[in-house]
C-alpha positions in Angstrom: 40.0 -287.0 106.4 41.1 -290.6 105.7 38.9 -291.8 108.6 35.7 -290.7 106.9 33.9 -294.0 105.9 32.2 -292.1 103.0 35.7 -291.8 101.4 36.2 -295.5 100.9 36.0 -295.2 97.1 38.5 -292.4 96.8 41.3 -292.8 94.3 44.9 -293.6 95.5 45.9 -290.0 94.5 43.1 -288.5 96.6 44.1 -290.8 99.5 47.7 -289.8 99.1 46.8 -286.1 99.6 44.7 -286.9 102.6 47.4 -289.1 104.1 49.8 -286.1 103.9 47.3 -284.0 105.9 46.9 -286.9 108.4 50.7 -287.1 108.8 50.9 -283.3 109.5 48.4 -283.8 112.4 50.0 -287.0 113.7 53.5 -285.5 113.8 52.4 -282.1 115.1 53.7 -280.4 111.9 57.2 -281.7 112.7 59.7 -280.5 110.1 61.8 -283.3 108.8 65.5 -282.6 108.4 66.0 -285.6 106.1 63.6 -285.9 103.2 64.2 -289.7 102.9 62.5 -290.3 106.2 59.6 -288.1 105.2 59.1 -290.0 101.9 59.3 -293.4 103.6 56.8 -292.3 106.2 54.4 -291.3 103.5 54.8 -294.7 101.8 54.3 -296.6 105.1 51.2 -294.7 106.0 49.8 -295.2 102.5 50.6 -298.9 102.8 48.6 -299.3 106.1 45.6 -297.3 104.8 45.4 -299.0 101.3 46.2 -302.5 102.7 43.3 -302.2 105.2 41.0 -300.8 102.5 41.8 -303.8 100.2 40.8 -306.1 103.0 37.3 -304.5 103.1 37.8 -303.2 106.6 38.2 -299.5 105.7 34.9 -298.3 107.2 35.3 -300.3 110.4 38.9 -299.4 110.8 38.8 -295.6 110.4 35.4 -294.7 111.5 35.4 -291.8 114.0 39.2 -292.1 114.5 38.7 -294.5 117.4 39.7 -297.8 115.9 43.1 -299.2 117.0 44.5 -298.6 113.5 44.9 -295.0 114.4 47.4 -296.0 117.0 49.4 -297.8 114.3 49.5 -294.7 112.2 50.6 -292.6 115.2 53.3 -295.1 116.2 54.7 -295.2 112.6 54.9 -291.4 112.6 56.7 -291.3 115.9 59.1 -294.0 114.6 60.2 -291.9 111.6 60.4 -288.7 113.6 62.8 -290.6 116.0 64.8 -291.8 113.0 65.0 -288.2 111.7 66.2 -286.8 115.0 68.8 -289.6 115.5 70.1 -289.1 111.9 70.0 -292.9 111.4 70.9 -294.1 108.0 67.9 -295.8 106.4 67.8 -298.7 104.0 67.4 -297.5 100.5 67.7 -299.2 97.1 68.0 -295.9 95.3 71.3 -295.7 93.4 72.1 -292.1 94.5 71.6 -293.0 98.2 73.8 -296.1 97.8 76.5 -294.1 96.1 76.6 -291.7 99.0 76.8 -294.5 101.5 79.6 -296.1 99.6 81.7 -293.0 100.1 81.6 -293.2 103.8 85.0 -293.0 105.6 86.7 -296.1 106.9 86.1 -294.8 110.4 82.3 -294.7 109.8 82.3 -298.1 108.2 84.2 -299.6 111.2 81.6 -298.1 113.5 78.8 -299.6 111.6 80.5 -303.0 111.6 80.9 -302.8 115.3 77.1 -302.9 115.6 77.2 -306.5 114.3 76.6 -308.9 117.1 75.7 -312.6 117.8 73.3 -311.7 120.6 69.7 -310.9 119.9 66.4 -310.9 121.8 63.1 -311.2 120.0 60.2 -309.7 121.9 56.4 -309.5 121.5 53.7 -307.9 123.6 49.9 -308.4 123.8 47.8 -305.6 125.3 44.6 -305.7 127.3 42.9 -302.5 126.3 43.3 -299.2 124.5 46.1 -298.0 126.9 49.6 -298.4 125.8 50.6 -299.4 129.4 48.2 -302.4 129.4 50.7 -305.1 128.5 49.0 -308.4 129.5 51.5 -310.9 128.0 55.1 -310.9 126.9 57.1 -313.5 125.0 60.8 -313.4 124.4 63.5 -315.6 123.0 67.2 -315.0 123.5 69.5 -316.0 120.6 73.2 -316.3 121.0 75.5 -317.6 118.2 72.3 -318.5 116.3 71.0 -320.8 119.1 68.1 -320.2 121.4 69.6 -320.0 124.9 66.5 -318.9 126.7 62.8 -318.4 126.0 60.3 -316.9 128.4 56.6 -316.2 128.3 54.3 -314.9 131.0 51.0 -313.2 131.6 51.1 -309.7 133.1 48.7 -307.7 135.3 47.8 -304.9 132.9 47.6 -301.3 133.9 44.8 -300.3 133.9 43.5 -303.7 134.8 40.6 -304.4 132.5 40.1 -306.1 129.2 38.4 -304.6 126.1 36.2 -307.1 124.3 38.0 -306.5 121.0 41.4 -307.3 122.6 39.9 -310.5 124.2 38.7 -311.6 120.7 42.2 -311.1 119.4 44.3 -313.0 121.9 41.8 -314.7 124.2 43.3 -313.3 127.4 40.9 -311.9 130.0 40.7 -310.9 133.7 40.4 -314.5 134.9 43.4 -315.5 132.9 45.7 -313.0 134.6 44.2 -313.3 138.1 47.5 -314.8 139.4 49.8 -313.1 136.9 52.9 -311.1 138.1 53.1 -307.3 137.8 55.1 -305.7 135.1 57.8 -304.7 137.7 58.3 -308.4 138.6 58.5 -309.4 134.9 60.9 -306.5 134.1 63.3 -307.8 136.7 63.8 -310.9 134.6 64.0 -309.0 131.3 66.2 -306.1 132.3 69.5 -307.9 132.1 69.0 -308.3 128.4 68.3 -304.6 127.8 71.9 -303.6 128.6 73.2 -302.8 125.2 74.8 -306.2 124.6 71.8 -307.5 122.8 70.0 -306.1 119.8 66.2 -306.2 120.5 64.1 -307.3 117.6 60.4 -306.8 117.2 58.0 -307.3 114.3 56.6 -303.8 114.3 58.9 -302.2 116.8 56.8 -299.1 116.6 54.2 -301.0 118.6 56.2 -303.3 120.9 59.1 -300.9 121.8 57.8 -297.4 121.3 54.1 -297.9 121.9 54.1 -300.5 124.7 57.5 -300.8 126.4 58.5 -297.2 126.7 55.2 -295.9 128.3 55.0 -299.0 130.5 58.4 -298.4 131.9 57.5 -294.7 132.5 54.2 -295.5 134.1 56.0 -297.7 136.7 58.7 -295.0 137.1 61.4 -297.4 135.8 64.4 -295.7 134.3 64.6 -296.2 130.6 67.6 -298.4 129.7 70.1 -297.9 126.9 69.9 -300.5 124.1 69.7 -300.9 120.4 66.6 -302.2 118.7 65.4 -302.9 115.1 62.1 -303.5 113.4 62.0 -306.8 111.5 58.9 -305.7 109.6 60.7 -302.7 108.2 63.8 -304.8 107.5 61.7 -307.4 105.6 60.1 -304.7 103.5 63.4 -303.7 102.1 65.0 -307.1 101.7 62.2 -309.3 100.4 59.1 -309.0 98.2 55.9 -310.3 99.7 52.3 -309.2 99.2 52.2 -308.4 102.9 54.8 -308.3 105.6 52.6 -309.1 108.5 53.7 -312.0 110.7 50.5 -314.0 109.8 51.1 -313.6 106.0 54.8 -314.4 106.2 53.9 -317.6 108.1 51.2 -318.5 105.5 53.7 -318.0 102.7 55.8 -320.8 104.3 52.9 -323.0 105.4 53.8 -322.5 109.1 50.9 -323.0 111.5 51.0 -321.3 114.8 48.8 -319.7 117.4 48.9 -316.0 116.3 48.8 -313.4 119.1 50.3 -315.7 121.6 53.4 -313.7 122.5 55.9 -316.5 122.7 54.6 -318.3 119.6 54.8 -315.0 117.6 58.4 -314.6 118.7 59.3 -318.2 117.8 57.6 -318.1 114.5 59.4 -314.9 113.6 62.7 -316.6 114.2 61.7 -319.6 112.2 60.7 -317.4 109.2 64.0 -315.5 109.4 65.9 -318.8 109.5 64.1 -320.1 106.4 64.7 -316.9 104.4 68.2 -316.0 105.5 69.8 -319.1 107.1 70.0 -317.6 110.5 69.3 -314.4 112.4 72.9 -313.2 112.1 72.8 -313.4 108.3 69.5 -311.6 108.3 70.9 -308.7 110.3 74.1 -308.5 108.3 72.2 -308.4 105.0 70.2 -305.6 106.4 73.3 -303.8 107.5 74.8 -304.3 104.1 71.8 -302.4 102.7 72.6 -299.5 105.0 70.2 -300.4 107.8 71.3 -299.5 111.3 69.5 -300.3 114.6 67.8 -297.5 116.5 69.0 -296.2 119.8 66.4 -296.4 122.5 66.3 -292.8 123.7 64.1 -290.5 125.8 60.5 -289.9 124.7 59.8 -287.8 121.7 57.7 -285.2 123.6 60.8 -284.1 125.6 62.8 -283.4 122.4 60.5 -281.4 120.2 60.9 -277.6 120.1 58.4 -275.7 122.2 56.5 -274.4 119.2 55.8 -277.9 118.0 54.6 -279.2 121.3 50.9 -279.7 121.0 48.6 -281.9 123.0 47.9 -285.0 121.1 45.6 -287.8 122.0 46.9 -291.1 120.8 44.6 -293.9 119.9 45.6 -297.4 120.8 46.3 -300.4 118.7 45.8 -303.7 120.5 47.8 -306.8 119.5 
């Protein structure tokens, strides 16, 4: 198993085999219909594992499968299973894939272009503990015609309402900090108007912010899941630019941008600043991604309700704090 600390000196080939086994467990042996998603999933899981090993955190991060990194692996697996089920066209620089995309009908091309918009919302969550429903801070910026028209940051009463020491070390938020904070239901009343399908929701690691935090938090408060499009800027960057790492912290370092990392609003603002420096503005960024055959995901019902009965297995997800 890749989580065995004794395996930290394994070769990349050996790790690749173990990663394949890990993916089978995390996806409940889900059978991919599109091989491209399965290949990309394998690459992404390898990237997370090897990147963490190179930082010298391998033993700490995977010991006993309880560290938050397992939640990242699970979220990435769910992300690609959703892609596969929705039959979303993925970015690819492989010539044969591009050739197939070039042969799309005019009707399909028109439909893809209709996804272009000048309205975006960038969102970032921080969490209080190992539970995906424990959002304790959110920061958003609303961009229309490449201008920020609204920005909003607030603390949130997490559910369950306690703070894990590791999470406190990451973002500095604790019980005293959120003593007077509103509930998620109060916060959602302000956010909901932007989740109506007119805005494309962007998050740097959407597998965490959208699939891991927002979806279960809405469900836990018995709030109907809205219909909207969303995209992962981390995934988009990986296919449009070449950096040693695509974490927000590393991208900011590459551009000598100083900011308070793991403050939800600052993370959102810095992401926009990085996009503007690399692409001119957020609209150009998204259009370049679309030109490389990226399409936003459709926020849909939870994965567990879509899998065939024989693939439904009880799975305990570990949690990644932000």
